[in-house]
N, C-alpha and C positions, 0 to 999 in steps of 0.2 A: 181127047174126048172125055167128058165127065158124065156122071150118072145123074138121074133125075133128082136125087136128094141134094146133090151139090148145086144143081141148077136152082132149086128152090131156096137154098140157103143163100146163094149169091144174089139172087134177085131180091129176096126179102131184106138182106143186109143193105143192099143198094138203095132200096126204097126208104129204109129207116134213115140212112144218111141224107138222102134228098129231103125228107121231111124235116129233120133236125136243122138242115142248112137253110130251108126256105121259110118255115113258120116263125114269124116274129116273136121273140121272147121265150121260145121253147128251150133253146140252148141255155139261156140265163137261168131259167127255172130248174133245169137239170143240174146245173152247177150249184145253185143255191141248195137244192135238195141233197146233193152229195155232201156239201159242207155241213148241213144240218144233221145229217146222219153221223158224220165223224165227230161232231161236237157232243154227241151223246156219250162218247167214250173219252172225252177230253175234259180237263178241268176248266177250260176257257170256252164259253159258248160263242158261237159264230154270230156276229152282228151284221146283218145285211144292210148295205147303204148304197147310195148312188155312186160312191167312189169305187165300188167293186164291180161296176157294170162292165160286161164284156161285149165287144162288138159282135154282130151277127156273123157267124162263120159261113159265108156263102161258098167258100171253097169246098165245104163238105158236100154240097149238092153236086158239084162237079166230080168229086171222087165217087160219089154214089152212082151217078150216071155212067161213069167209066166202068165201074164194077159190074153194073147190069149188062152193059154192052159186051164186055169181055167174057162174062159168064155165059151169055147166050151164044156168042161166037164159039166158045170152047165146047158148048153142048152140041152145036150144029156142025162142027168141023168133022170131016171124015176120020175114021179111026185109022191110024198109021200102022 
């Protein structure tokens, strides 16, 4: 059994994974943003191009849904 804070964290994290896995272009935007931040500390600026495109990670939404279900089941399970 988990407490209410862990339930909220698990559900929120699962929802975030589902959103990143489903919304078109969001994952690519996050990756580009991460590379742009790292290029601030590097001598070589990051150049975004169509060659660097990443496929939509639909498996992330499955992991997020699984995380939500397991978190809720752990919260609802009787204490041993």
